[in-house]
N, C-alpha and C positions, 0 to 999 in steps of 0.2 A: 421078465419076471423072476429068472434067474439069478440075475446082476443084482436088483434090488436086492431080495432077499439075503446075498453075498454080503454086498454092503452093511445090510443092517446084522447081519450075525458078526461083523467085525467091529472091534471096539475104537470108536474116531471120537475126538474130544472136539464136539461144536460150537460147544462156550468157552472157548481157550481167550476168545477177544474181550468177554465180561470179567473172566479172572484177570486177565492182564491190565485190564485198565482198573479195579480193583487193588488189584497190587500195589500200581503205580500210584495210585491216591494214598494208599499207606502210607508209601514211602516218602511221600511229598508231602504229607502232614507230618509224621516223624520229624523231616528235617527242616522244618517250619518254613516250606513253600505251600505261597497262598495257592487253591485249586481254581482254575477259572471258570469250572462251571459253574461254582457255588458264586464265583464273584457275581459272574452273569444273571445268574437266575438273582441274586440279592440284589443287584441294578435293575432287573426287570422290574422286580416286585416294588423296590422306592421309586422308581419312575409311575408304577400305578397308581400308587400312595399319592403323590404329589398331586398328579393329574385327577384326582377323585379329590382333593382337598380343595383346588382351585373352585370347581364350581361352589364348594360350600361356604369359602373364604368370598365368591361375590355374591351370593344367595345372602349371608348376614349383613354385609354393607350397603347391600340393598334395601334389607330392612330396616337398619339405622338412618338411611337417609330418608326413609319414609316415615319413622318415627320422629324425626329431625322437622321436617315438614308441617308432621300434622301438630307437633308442639307448638311453631310458629303460627299456623293458623288459629291453635286456640286461643294464643296470648294476644294475638290481633283482634280477634272477636270480642275477645274481654273488655279491650281497650275500645274498641269501637260503641259495645255497650255503656260503658262508664262516661266516656263522649255522648253519647244520645240521652243519658238520664241526665247529666248537666245541659244539655241543651234543653232540654224539656224542662229545667228547671228555671233558667235563665226566661224562656217564653212565659211561665207563668208569672214571674215575678213583672216583668214589661206587660203583661195583661191586669194583674195587680193595678199598677202604676197608674196606667193608663184608666182604668176603671176612677179612682180618685181623680185622676186631672178633670173626666168628665162629669163627675159629681161637686167640684169645686167649681168647674164655670158653671155648671146649673145653679148654683146659690149665688154666683157673681150676680148672672144677669136675671134672677129674681129679686136683688138688691137695686141692682140699678134700673129695672124697668119703672118706677114711681118717679125717681129722678128726671130719667130723659120725658118721662110725660108731663112733668111741672116744666122742663124746659119748653118742651114744643110748644106749652101753653102760653109761657111768657113771650116765647116769638111771636106765636099767631095773634096777640093783643095786638089792636090797631094802634097807631100812631097819632096824638091828636094834634093838629095842625093848629097854630096861634092863629088867635081870630084877627085880622086885619078890619079897623075900624076906616069908614069910609067919610072923607070930607070933600067939603065942597072947594071948588076951583082957588075961590079967594083967599080962604084960611092957609091954604097948602103954601101960596105965594108971602102972605105973612109970616110963616114960619121958616122961609129960607133966610141964613145967616149969608151975606155975600164975604164979610169981614172978619167971619170968626176965624177962618184959618190963618189968617195972616198974623194974628194976634199968637195963636198957640206956637207960628212957628218961631216968634220972635222970644215967648217964652222959654222953649227948648234951648234956643241960643246963648240965652241969657245963663241957663242952668248951667251948660256945658261949657262959658267960658269961666263960670264961679270954679268947677269944677277943676279946669287945668288950672287956673291961677292957684289953687288950693296946693294940688298937687307939686308943682314947680316949685314951693315953698316949704313945702316937706321936702323935696328933695335937695335943695339948698341949706337947710338947717342939718343934713345928714355929714358926718365927718368924711371926709375923702379919705380912701385908702393912699400911707404914702409906703413907698418901694422902699427898704433897707435892705442893705447888706453888709456883713463882717466880713473885714480885711484883715488879715497877718501877715505884720511886715518885716522881712528880716533886714536889720539897717547893720553895714558894715565898717567898720574904723578903719583909718592906714595903716596902723599897726598896733603891737600889743602899748605902747606907752601913751596911747588914747584916754583921756578921762571919758569914762562910760557914764559916769552919774551927770559930766556934763552934757554928754553929747543926749541923755534922755532928756535931760532940762530943755533942751534945745530943741528938740522932735517933740515933746507936750507943750510947747510954748505958742506950737501952730494952733490958731484958733479961727474955727469959720461956723458957717451957718450949717447945720446939719452934719458936724463931725463931733464925736463924742470918741475920745481915749479910753483904752480899758487896762488890762494888765500887761504886764510886761517882765520880759526873764532874760538873764544871760547864756547865751548858749555856746561853749566852746568850739573854734575853728579850728585851730590847731597851731604848735608853736607859740602857746601862752597867746594866742590871741580869741579873743571873743567879741560875737555879735549880739546886737540889741534885738530883741524878737518881742515887738509890740503888736495890741490887738486892738483895731479900732471899729465905730460902726457910723456907718455913714448911709447920710439920705442921696439915694441915686439921681435926685433931678437936680440937686442942688451941689454935690460934690463927688468927682471922679477921681480914678485913680492917679489921671496922668498930672493933675494938678497937685496932688500929695506928692508924690515923688519930687515934682517941681520944688516944692517948700522944702521937702526936707534935704535936698541935695544943695540949697542954697549954702547951709553949714558948709560950704567946703575946706574947714580946718579939723572938722570932725569926722564928717561924713564922706568913705571914699562911693559907697552906693546905696542901691535899695532895690531889694527885690520882693514880689508879691508870693508869698511860700503858700498862701491858701486866699480860696475867693469864695462865698456861702451867700445865698442869697437869704434874708431872713422873711 
């Protein structure tokens, strides 16, 4: 006890460490040095704040998703209600149409019922058979004509022969179709000194049964030489192209060659 009393009587600075810490903080703040304890406390406080914010954010997101789901369900229910109303309307229209059809069928059946009855009555009417008169055997033998069929056959053959004769006469009177052709000939002279008018006169002097000469003209060939281009119409059965070429080339003094420029059936 004496020792403790002695220590109590002595002046000892037990809180020196606190005062040292306070002094150090004062000079650090004066010199602009950040305080570690304050930073730590601030960090701890911010961490606690963020941790407290996270569950709040989760709760708000869950509430938003729930509200969106509820909105979708409400919109779906509304669309289903509209579809249901439309279906009810369609069903009502179909029922009305069916009732109209049934009424129409009933009226048609009522209108057709007397007609069907009349048809059945006409069908049920008995068919009257022709009466067959009975004759004796001698009368039947007298009515049979053994030569009547031969006379009818001869008459039919005579009528047939007359008709065939009339048809052949009418066919003979009709004019037969004559096949004709239009030919364009190129008649070439020997040189430019050939008299083309005489050449044309020689060509036109050719006369045949079924030959008809047409228009003609002079067409220049080259070096002052001109050829005669002449048209003619021939009957195919009477005049041929070979005969025409032979007849024209007979005039050797004027004609060098004959060519067919065009050949058309009429």
